[in-house]
TORDO-927106 format. One record per residue: residue number from 1; residue in one letter; x, y, z of N, C-alpha, C in turn. Coordinates in pm, whole numbers, padded with zeros to 5 digits, m for minus. Atoms other than C-alpha are relative to their C-alpha. Layout:
! TORDO-927106
NUM  a  X  Y  Z  X  Y  Z  X  Y  Z
...
! end
This chain:
! TORDO-927106
1  m  00082  m00120  00000  00000  00000  00000  00086  00126  00000
2  r  m00093  m00115  m00002  00304  00227  00050  00117  m00029  m00093
3  k  m00102  00040  00096  00490  00122  m00262  00101  00112  m00026
4  d  m00090  m00112  00030  00634  00468  m00327  00104  00019  00109
5  d  m00094  m00014  m00112  00790  00489  00020  00104  m00113  m00001
6  i  m00091  00115  00005  00938  00140  m00015  00102  00019  m00111
7  v  m00090  m00022  00114  01084  00226  m00356  00107  00104  00034
8  k  m00097  m00103  m00039  01249  00539  m00214  00109  m00056  00090
9  l  m00097  00059  m00091  01415  00340  00065  00093  m00097  m00073
10  v  m00080  00097  00075  01532  00069  m00174  00101  00072  m00090
11  k  m00091  m00080  00083  01680  00331  m00408  00112  00060  00085
12  k  m00099  m00063  m00089  01856  00502  m00117  00107  m00099  00042
13  h  m00094  00104  m00046  02017  00175  m00007  00022  m00101  m00112
14  s  m00014  00082  00120  02106  00040  m00349  00106  m00110  00013
15  d  m00103  00103  m00020  02396  m00167  m00210  m00051  m00119  00081
16  i  00060  00107  m00080  02156  m00392  m00016  m00111  m00065  m00082
17  t  00111  00072  00063  01923  m00661  m00150  m00113  m00016  00102
18  f  00116  00007  m00088  01573  m00649  00000  m00098  m00108  m00047
19  a  00105  00097  00031  01306  m00920  00017  m00128  00045  00070
20  m  00126  m00048  m00057  00941  m00833  00075  m00108  m00107  m00016
21  f  00112  00094  00002  00664  m01075  00169  m00128  00078  m00028
22  t  00118  m00074  00043  00337  m00971  00005  m00106  m00096  m00053
23  n  00104  00082  00062  00000  m01109  m00103  m00004  00019  m00152
24  g  m00016  m00014  00144  00088  m00979  m00450  m00115  00066  m00073
25  t  00120  m00049  00069  m00254  m00830  m00522  00014  00140  m00056
26  l  m00020  m00136  00051  m00119  m00478  m00585  00118  00010  m00096
27  v  m00108  00000  00100  00156  m00581  m00827  m00064  00020  m00138
28  d  00052  m00028  00133  00067  m00417  m01158  00116  00022  m00097
29  e  m00103  m00019  00103  00256  m00342  m01482  00104  00104  00044
30  q  m00089  m00108  m00039  00401  m00018  m01346  00095  m00042  00111
31  f  m00085  00041  m00112  00527  m00169  m01021  00098  m00109  m00043
32  a  m00089  00104  00052  00670  m00471  m01205  00116  00064  m00076
33  d  m00106  m00072  00071  00863  m00230  m01429  00097  00063  00098
34  t  m00083  m00064  m00102  00988  m00044  m01122  00092  m00101  00067
35  l  m00081  00105  m00062  01106  m00365  m00959  00114  m00042  m00092
36  s  m00102  00039  00097  01292  m00459  m01274  00110  00104  m00010
37  e  m00098  m00109  00007  01462  m00118  m01285  00085  00005  00127
38  l  m00072  m00006  m00127  01556  m00129  m00916  00105  m00110  00009
39  g  m00092  00114  m00002  01710  m00474  m00929  00033  m00056  00137
40  n  m00037  00047  m00134  01749  m00504  m00550  m00118  m00017  00095
41  l  00119  00029  m00080  01390  m00560  m00433  m00071  m00120  m00062
42  n  00064  00122  00048  01252  m00912  m00468  m00118  m00037  00089
43  l  00123  00031  m00072  00907  m01032  m00367  m00010  m00149  00032
44  f  00045  00134  m00033  00794  m01345  m00185  m00152  00008  00003
45  i  00144  m00015  00019  00435  m01384  m00298  m00074  m00114  00069
46  s  00073  00099  m00078  00192  m01562  m00067  m00101  m00075  m00085
47  i  00094  00087  00070  00000  m01856  m00210  m00015  m00124  00087
48  e  00025  00109  m00094  m00161  m02144  m00019  m00027  m00134  m00069
49  g  00030  00118  00080  m00176  m02407  m00294  m00066  00046  m00129
50  f  00073  m00041  00119  m00409  m02397  m00592  m00118  00088  00039
51  r  00105  m00100  m00020  m00726  m02187  m00625  m00081  m00024  00128
52  e  00088  00026  m00115  m00943  m02359  m00362  00069  00031  00132
53  d  m00071  m00022  m00126  m00680  m02352  m00088  00040  00145  00020
54  t  m00041  m00140  m00012  m00556  m02001  m00163  m00119  00090  00032
55  d  00117  m00085  m00024  m00902  m01844  m00178  m00066  m00032  00134
56  f  00053  00036  m00132  m01006  m02036  00138  00063  00085  00109
57  r  m00071  m00075  m00105  m00742  m01852  00340  00005  00149  m00029
58  r  m00031  m00138  00034  m00707  m01526  00150  m00111  00075  m00074
59  g  00114  m00068  00060  m01044  m01449  m00003  m00019  m00034  m00146
60  s  00035  00036  00137  m01222  m01523  m00329  00067  00094  m00101
61  g  m00064  m00079  00104  m01032  m01406  m00636  00148  00026  00021
62  t  m00140  m00027  m00030  m00692  m01385  m00465  00093  m00084  m00088
63  y  m00086  00090  00076  m00548  m01684  m00651  00032  00055  m00139
64  d  m00022  m00053  00135  m00596  m01526  m00993  00089  00124  00003
65  k  m00084  m00119  m00012  m00437  m01200  m00875  00146  m00038  00027
66  v  m00135  00048  m00031  m00137  m01390  m00737  00069  m00049  m00127
67  l  m00059  00052  00123  m00080  m01571  m01067  00032  00112  m00098
68  k  m00025  m00113  00088  m00107  m01244  m01257  00128  00072  00041
69  a  m00121  m00065  m00051  00161  m01088  m01034  00124  m00081  m00039
70  m  m00112  00086  00037  00389  m01386  m01094  00032  00010  m00148
71  d  m00019  m00011  00145  00336  m01362  m01469  00069  00131  m00037
72  l  m00061  m00131  00030  00425  m00992  m01472  00149  00000  00034
73  l  m00141  00004  m00040  00752  m01060  m01288  00080  m00094  m00089
74  k  m00069  00095  00087  00842  m01361  m01500  00026  00061  m00137
75  e  m00017  m00065  00130  00788  m01160  m01819  00121  00092  m00003
76  r  m00114  m00093  m00009  01055  m00918  m01696  00127  m00068  00052
77  d  m00113  00078  m00051  01287  m01195  m01577  00048  00055  00133
78  h  m00035  m00055  m00131  01274  m01042  m01230  m00019  m00108  00106
79  g  00003  00108  m00098  01355  m01280  m00947  m00106  00020  00107
80  f  00096  m00002  m00110  01081  m01366  m00699  m00013  m00141  00055
81  g  00025  00129  m00061  00984  m01647  m00466  m00146  m00011  00039
82  f  00135  00016  m00052  00664  m01791  m00327  00007  m00031  00149
83  s  00008  00022  m00144  00555  m01812  00036  m00130  m00073  00030
84  v  00116  00083  m00032  00319  m02078  00171  m00017  m00012  00151
85  c  00031  00039  m00138  00148  m02123  00506  m00071  m00135  m00010
86  y  00063  00131  00010  00078  m02493  00539  m00067  m00040  00131
87  h  00083  00037  m00115  m00183  m02641  00769  m00066  m00134  m00027
88  s  00059  00134  00007  m00398  m02948  00821  m00083  m00024  m00125
89  k  00085  00015  00117  m00609  m02882  00511  00078  00002  m00132
90  n  m00071  m00015  00128  m00342  m02802  00249  00140  m00061  m00002
91  y  m00140  00041  m00014  m00022  m02972  00369  00044  m00097  m00111
92  k  m00038  00093  00106  m00030  m03248  00105  00016  00072  m00134
93  t  m00006  m00072  00127  m00091  m03005  m00179  00128  00079  m00015
94  i  m00111  m00094  00015  00186  m02758  m00105  00137  m00067  m00012
95  c  m00128  00070  00017  00461  m03021  m00098  m00009  m00108  m00108
96  s  00016  00096  00110  00331  m03219  m00397  00084  00042  m00120
97  d  m00073  m00031  00123  00527  m03244  m00721  m00083  00092  m00090
98  e  00087  m00080  00086  00227  m03096  m00900  00007  00149  00033
99  f  m00002  m00141  m00039  00227  m02773  m00699  00140  00060  m00014
100  l  m00136  m00054  00005  00604  m02730  m00672  00048  00015  m00144
101  d  m00032  m00014  00143  00649  m02796  m01046  m00068  00124  m00057
102  f  00077  m00116  00048  00380  m02534  m01108  00066  00131  00041
103  m  m00067  m00121  m00046  00562  m02276  m00896  00128  00027  m00081
104  r  m00120  m00018  00082  00882  m02335  m01090  m00036  00047  m00140
105  e  00045  m00041  00133  00694  m02303  m01419  m00045  00146  m00001
106  k  00044  m00140  m00008  00546  m01972  m01301  00118  00096  00014
107  g  m00120  m00084  m00005  00903  m01846  m01251  00058  00023  00138
108  a  m00051  m00020  m00136  00955  m01867  m00874  00140  m00060  00013
109  w  m00138  00046  m00015  01326  m01895  m00796  00020  m00087  00124
110  l  m00009  00078  m00123  01270  m02040  m00449  m00131  00011  00076
111  g  00124  m00004  m00076  01003  m02102  m00189  00023  m00006  00150
112  w  00005  00005  m00147  00938  m02040  00181  m00127  m00073  00039
113  l  00117  00071  m00051  00706  m02276  00366  m00007  00017  00152
114  f  00018  m00027  m00143  00574  m02172  00708  m00114  m00083  00055
115  n  00108  00076  m00063  00373  m02394  00940  m00098  00095  00068
116  y  00104  m00080  m00064  00044  m02253  01064  00019  m00001  00151
117  m  m00010  m00012  m00145  00072  m02124  01421  m00129  00064  00053
118  p  00127  m00052  m00051  m00242  m02061  01632  00019  00126  00085
119  i  m00034  m00124  m00071  m00142  m01707  01725  m00121  00093  00005
120  g  00114  m00088  m00019  m00401  m01468  01864  m00116  m00074  00064
121  s  00107  00064  m00077  m00700  m01535  02085  m00111  m00056  m00088
122  d  00107  00047  00089  m00924  m01597  01780  00047  m00109  m00096
123  s  m00058  00094  00096  m00699  m01855  01609  m00074  m00134  00000
124  d  00066  00128  00019  m00829  m02188  01477  00103  m00111  00020
125  v  m00099  00103  m00033  m00628  m02467  01643  m00013  m00122  m00092
126  s  00020  00117  00086  m00779  m02728  01409  00085  00006  m00126
127  l  m00084  m00014  00119  m00559  m02591  01130  00145  m00040  00026
128  c  m00138  00040  m00031  m00238  m02689  01312  00027  m00141  m00051
129  c  m00039  00134  00043  m00056  m02983  01157  00034  m00087  00121
130  n  m00043  00092  m00105  m00019  m03287  01378  00140  m00051  m00035
131  a  m00138  00046  00018  00314  m03468  01411  00017  m00076  m00131
132  e  m00009  00078  00123  00246  m03707  01124  m00001  00090  m00123
133  q  00010  m00092  00114  00149  m03423  00888  00127  00084  m00014
134  r  m00123  m00080  00002  00452  m03213  00984  00116  m00082  m00054
135  a  m00108  00087  00048  00688  m03506  00926  m00017  m00030  m00148
136  y  00029  00025  00142  00519  m03572  00591  00055  00114  m00085
137  v  m00050  m00117  00075  00594  m03217  00473  00153  00001  m00002
138  m  m00145  m00001  m00010  00952  m03242  00595  00064  m00098  m00100
139  e  m00056  00102  00088  01019  m03563  00402  m00021  00033  m00147
140  k  00030  m00032  00139  00849  m03449  00081  00084  00117  m00051
141  i  m00079  m00116  00040  01029  m03115  00074  00147  m00039  m00016
142  k  m00139  00046  00009  01365  m03280  00141  00022  m00080  m00127
143  d  m00010  00083  00119  01301  m03528  m00139  m00003  00084  m00128
144  y  00012  m00084  00120  01197  m03261  m00391  00129  00080  m00021
145  h  m00126  m00077  00010  01503  m03049  m00314  00113  m00089  m00051
146  k  m00107  00092  00040  01730  m03351  m00355  m00009  m00035  m00148
147  r  00018  00039  00140  01580  m03443  m00691  00025  00114  m00098
148  y  m00007  m00111  00094  01576  m03095  m00843  00096  00112  00040
149  q  m00088  m00106  m00050  01822  m02888  m00636  m00071  00136  m00004
150  y  00082  m00121  m00003  01543  m02634  m00599  m00010  00047  00145
151  t  m00007  m00052  m00136  01570  m02410  m00293  m00139  00014  00062
152  l  00125  m00004  m00075  01283  m02470  m00050  00036  00007  00148
153  i  m00029  m00018  m00142  01298  m02344  00309  m00124  m00034  00081
154  d  00111  00046  m00083  01067  m02539  00537  00025  00050  00142
155  f  m00032  m00073  m00122  01065  m02303  00833  m00009  m00086  00126
156  a  00021  00077  m00123  00930  m02546  01095  00100  m00114  00015
157  n  m00078  00123  m00003  01158  m02832  01001  00147  00015  m00035
158  t  m00142  m00020  00033  01499  m02676  00940  00077  00060  00116
159  g  m00072  m00049  m00116  01601  m02591  01294  00141  m00057  00010
160  h  m00132  00061  m00003  01892  m02832  01256  00094  00062  m00103
161  k  m00083  m00070  00098  02014  m02624  00960  00038  00140  00049
162  s  m00026  m00135  m00051  01995  m02292  01147  00049  m00001  00143
163  m  m00048  00016  m00138  02121  m02427  01480  m00101  00051  00101
164  g  00105  m00037  m00094  01791  m02376  01654  m00070  00130  m00034
165  c  00074  m00126  00016  01580  m02064  01700  00092  00114  m00040
166  v  m00083  m00112  00048  01713  m01758  01515  m00051  00135  00047
167  a  00069  m00123  m00037  01496  m01498  01690  00076  00085  00101
168  a  m00044  m00093  m00106  01558  m01204  01926  00130  00073  m00032
169  g  m00117  m00080  00038  01836  m01040  01729  00125  m00080  m00025
170  t  m00115  00082  00034  02073  m01334  01692  00019  00000  m00152
171  d  00001  m00007  00146  01986  m01360  01322  m00125  00069  m00052
172  f  00131  m00044  00045  01634  m01224  01311  m00064  00087  00107
173  l  00072  m00089  m00091  01417  m00954  01465  m00125  00049  m00072
174  h  00122  m00052  00063  01068  m00816  01404  m00046  00126  00071
175  i  00061  m00122  m00054  00922  m00470  01452  m00137  00013  m00064
176  n  00134  m00006  00057  00546  m00454  01412  m00038  00144  m00036
177  s  00040  m00132  00051  00352  m00162  01266  m00026  00100  00111
178  n  00015  m00089  m00115  00304  m00020  01616  00135  00042  00058
179  g  m00133  m00032  m00049  00681  m00006  01670  00051  m00093  00108
180  d  m00043  00095  m00103  00695  m00294  01919  00109  m00091  m00056
181  v  m00113  00083  00043  01025  m00482  01896  m00020  m00141  00053
182  e  00036  00137  m00035  00948  m00855  01893  00110  m00097  m00042
183  p  m00103  00097  00036  01172  m01164  01881  m00007  m00045  m00145
184  c  00016  00038  00141  01028  m01274  01546  m00140  00037  m00046
185  a  00127  m00044  00058  00734  m01216  01315  m00119  m00077  00055
186  f  00109  00081  m00054  00531  m01486  01492  m00013  00013  00151
187  c  m00004  m00009  m00146  00624  m01409  01853  m00039  00140  00045
188  h  00052  m00134  m00028  00406  m01116  01953  00003  00033  00149
189  y  m00022  m00042  m00138  00555  m01027  02292  00120  00095  00000
190  s  m00106  m00100  00001  00774  m00729  02375  00001  00079  00131
191  d  m00011  m00091  m00114  00903  m00502  02649  00057  00135  m00043
192  t  m00061  m00125  00047  01026  m00220  02425  m00060  00042  m00134
193  n  00057  m00055  00123  00921  00007  02139  00102  00089  m00068
194  i  m00103  m00070  00075  01140  00151  01866  m00028  00150  m00015
195  s  00039  m00140  00018  00951  00482  01870  00077  00096  00091
196  n  m00064  m00092  m00094  01141  00619  02169  00142  m00039  00039
197  i  m00140  00036  m00025  01480  00439  02170  00066  m00044  m00131
198  s  m00072  00043  00120  01749  00340  01922  m00011  m00151  m00017
199  l  00003  00143  00025  01768  m00003  01762  00099  m00074  00090
200  l  m00100  00063  m00086  02085  m00081  01958  m00053  m00014  00143
201  e  00057  00006  m00135  01909  00004  02285  m00112  m00105  00007
202  a  00109  00098  00003  01608  m00206  02183  00053  m00142  00005
203  l  m00060  00134  00002  01830  m00507  02116  00050  m00042  00137
204  q  m00050  00030  m00133  01958  m00483  02472  m00111  m00003  00105
205  s  00111  00005  m00095  01611  m00494  02629  00009  m00128  00084
206  p  m00006  00119  m00087  01580  m00738  02924  m00065  m00124  m00063
207  f  00071  00113  00061  01331  m00955  02733  00081  m00064  m00112
208  l  m00078  00054  00111  01540  m00992  02417  00131  m00061  00049
209  d  m00125  00053  m00054  01858  m01043  02618  m00025  m00136  00066
210  r  00034  00127  m00068  01692  m01315  02829  m00033  m00107  m00105
211  f  00036  00092  00108  01556  m01474  02510  00127  m00059  m00062
212  r  m00125  00047  00062  01904  m01495  02356  00078  m00092  00093
213  q  m00078  00078  m00096  02065  m01628  02673  m00057  m00141  00021
214  k  00065  00129  m00023  01813  m01913  02695  00017  m00096  m00119
215  k  m00016  00085  00118  01888  m02043  02345  00126  m00084  00012
216  p  00112  00069  00065  01902  m02317  02238  m00100  m00051  00102
217  f  00104  00045  m00090  01573  m02415  02392  m00005  m00151  00011
218  s  m00003  00146  00000  01638  m02780  02311  00130  m00048  m00065
219  k  m00117  00060  00063  01934  m03003  02228  m00036  m00065  m00133
220  n  00048  00049  00130  01723  m03138  01944  m00046  00120  m00080
221  y  00031  m00120  00076  01722  m02861  01686  m00122  m00014  m00089
222  l  00127  00017  00071  01413  m03011  01525  m00118  00038  00090
223  t  00101  m00059  m00089  01225  m02872  01827  00055  00135  00048
224  p  m00068  m00125  m00034  01366  m02517  01817  m00090  00111  00054
225  c  00088  m00115  m00021  01058  m02298  01864  m00061  00003  00140
226  p  00056  m00008  m00136  00960  m02178  02214  m00151  00021  00003
227  m  00146  m00014  00002  00602  m02129  02101  m00069  m00128  m00044
228  m  00064  00119  00053  00521  m02440  01897  00059  m00129  00056
229  d  m00067  00124  m00037  00779  m02696  02015  00027  m00012  00150
230  l  m00031  m00002  m00144  00858  m02593  02375  m00076  00116  00066
231  p  00083  m00110  m00048  00567  m02375  02492  00032  00045  00142
232  e  m00035  m00038  m00136  00686  m02385  02853  00108  00109  00000
233  a  m00107  m00099  00009  00982  m02174  02737  m00055  00140  m00021
234  i  00054  m00134  00026  00773  m01884  02604  m00073  00052  00124
235  v  00065  m00042  m00126  00575  m01880  02931  00105  00056  00095
236  e  m00107  m00044  m00089  00897  m01852  03130  00062  00131  m00048
237  l  m00066  m00119  00056  01047  m01590  02897  m00084  00127  00018
238  t  00087  m00118  m00007  00745  m01358  02918  m00039  00038  00141
239  e  00035  m00032  m00138  00724  m01359  03296  00075  00121  00053
240  g  m00077  m00116  m00043  00971  m01069  03313  m00083  00127  00005
241  e  00069  m00128  m00018  00870  m00717  03404  m00018  00071  m00133
242  n  00034  m00082  00116  00700  m00507  03135  m00021  m00077  m00130
243  v  00026  00076  00122  00664  m00792  02884  m00151  m00013  m00018
244  r  00144  m00002  00027  00322  m00772  02721  m00028  m00063  m00136
245  s  00042  00049  00131  00128  m00923  02433  m00011  00118  m00095
246  t  00001  m00110  00098  00176  m00708  02122  m00080  m00037  m00124
247  h  00090  00033  00111  m00075  m00882  01896  m00095  00118  m00017
248  l  00071  m00126  00021  m00249  m00584  01737  m00151  m00012  00011
249  y  00145  00013  00004  m00600  m00728  01718  m00056  m00099  00103
250  h  00051  00103  m00091  m00632  m01037  01937  00110  m00042  00098
251  p  m00108  00031  m00094  m00377  m01021  02221  m00034  m00119  00088
252  e  00017  00114  m00089  m00323  m01325  02439  00128  m00017  00081
253  s  m00117  00025  m00084  m00090  m01416  02723  00075  m00122  m00052
254  a  m00078  00117  00040  00188  m01669  02672  m00063  m00127  00055
255  k  00066  00117  m00058  00000  m01906  02903  m00119  m00044  m00085
256  e  00114  00033  00087  m00305  m01885  02678  00050  m00066  m00128
257  l  m00058  00060  00120  m00090  m01957  02374  00049  m00141  00028
258  a  m00056  00130  m00036  00087  m02245  02549  m00109  m00105  00021
259  s  00108  00097  m00022  m00244  m02406  02641  m00047  m00061  m00132
260  k  00040  00050  00132  m00312  m02444  02267  00110  m00084  m00064
261  t  m00109  00066  00071  00033  m02554  02153  00064  m00115  00078
262  m  m00063  00105  m00081  00137  m02783  02441  m00036  m00141  m00049
263  p  00032  00135  00050  m00058  m03089  02315  00069  m00030  m00133
264  i  m00066  00018  00130  00087  m03037  01965  00148  m00026  00020
265  a  m00143  00015  m00027  00439  m03004  02104  00031  m00138  00057
266  k  m00023  00132  m00062  00411  m03320  02315  m00009  m00112  m00103
267  q  00015  00100  00104  00300  m03515  02010  00120  00001  m00095
268  w  m00110  m00014  00096  00586  m03381  01793  00134  m00046  00056
269  r  m00134  00025  m00056  00878  m03435  02033  00053  m00140  m00025
270  p  m00055  00134  00028  00911  m03817  02007  00026  m00023  m00148
271  v  m00021  00012  00145  00877  m03794  01628  00128  00074  m00038
272  a  m00121  m00079  00029  01143  m03520  01615  00125  m00070  00052
273  d  m00115  00073  m00057  01371  m03724  01841  00042  m00115  m00092
274  k  m00029  00112  00089  01346  m04021  01605  00067  00050  m00128
275  i  m00059  m00055  00124  01422  m03807  01298  00141  00051  00027
276  f  m00131  m00058  m00033  01710  m03628  01471  00103  m00109  00024
277  a  m00091  00113  m00026  01861  m03961  01578  00055  m00058  m00130
278  g  m00042  00053  00129  01883  m04054  01210  00093  00091  m00079
279  i  m00092  m00091  00069  02093  m03751  01113  00143  m00051  00019
280  p  m00138  00050  m00011  02454  m03857  01038  00080  00073  00107
281  k  m00080  m00057  m00109  02701  m03802  01325  00088  00114  m00049
282  s  m00087  m00105  00054  02929  m03595  01102  m00076  00131  m00015
283  e  00082  m00121  00015  02645  m03352  01029  m00034  00059  00136
284  k  00029  m00049  m00136  02550  m03329  01398  00123  00069  00060
285  r  m00123  m00058  m00054  02913  m03259  01489  00024  00139  m00059
286  m  m00018  m00130  00064  02933  m02976  01236  m00102  00100  00052
287  i  00105  m00087  m00055  02602  m02833  01364  00041  00052  00137
288  n  m00040  m00039  m00135  02733  m02831  01722  00117  00098  00000
289  i  m00115  m00090  00009  03061  m02664  01624  m00045  00139  m00044
290  l  00049  m00128  00051  02883  m02393  01426  m00085  00072  00104
291  f  00084  m00060  m00103  02631  m02339  01705  00086  00062  00109
292  w  m00086  m00052  m00106  02907  m02297  01965  00070  00127  m00045
293  l  m00070  m00118  00051  03097  m02050  01746  m00094  00120  m00009
294  l  00098  m00108  00016  02785  m01847  01671  m00039  00059  00134
295  h  00052  m00050  m00126  02658  m01822  02027  00110  00047  00094
296  a  m00112  m00055  m00077  03002  m01770  02180  00024  00144  m00043
297  g  m00015  m00137  00050  03030  m01465  01956  m00109  00091  00049
298  n  00113  m00081  m00047  02685  m01343  02054  00012  00033  00148
299  r  m00017  m00027  m00143  02761  m01381  02425  00109  00105  00023
300  f  m00107  m00099  m00014  03082  m01182  02379  m00052  00138  m00032
301  k  00054  m00130  00039  02896  m00902  02200  m00095  00053  00107
302  t  00095  m00041  m00103  02623  m00898  02466  00073  00051  00123
303  n  m00077  m00040  m00119  02875  m00881  02752  00075  00129  m00025
304  k  m00075  m00121  00034  03076  m00615  02571  m00089  00122  00012
305  h  00093  m00114  m00011  02767  m00390  02544  m00038  00024  00145
! end
């Protein structure tokens, strides 16, 4: 909706590549031309499968608008990706050869796949994938990548590739439209706001610092998330002074969130343990070395500040 402002910022910082997640419905000929001219702003366009699944989540007619946006970008040979939220109703579709082949044909260079999280007091828990469904997506995505060397990032199931949770300023941070500084785009809790302090000061907030110090939340990096995989962790983390729910429309306490995700987490843990046990020892050793190097550096920077 603020395309002109975004374009100005991207032009100003022409030495940086930017990625923008969008529903794609406002991508027209003019904006596609602008993106092509800029060269350093790439879109991740949200799509939930084919027409039925996409329009179910995003409204009637959205699917056709998404495909039109993709076509406009492909015509200009401008790089873009697709972004999927998978849940109990569409999980088989979004990791099928049929859908992934279609995304490649439409011109998507890569894909992000995010598991549905029941965030907000009005969320529908029935859409959460159970352990069997989550493992199914993990295996299918891994297989497709191996066969075609096509980049697919399965957010829920690649904790062992990122050495656990990446939130709270270690590798990732989120600032919502109200200015609240949150650990990640899905974790709507904060004790600080960017409107009245610098980014450096915000990164040193008690909540974010405590969040970083507690990582990793599990020795099994296939259970990295303190909201979906280890809900007891998010409850503990938010008990600090001044931490509040920053969900803009349907705020909920961490205890309320945990009451929804705890049964899902308990079901996933034994499955994750079995999968993690099957990872080659050499890969686990490299993961542990990289994790130690990364977090030793972060602890040094934190102590230095």
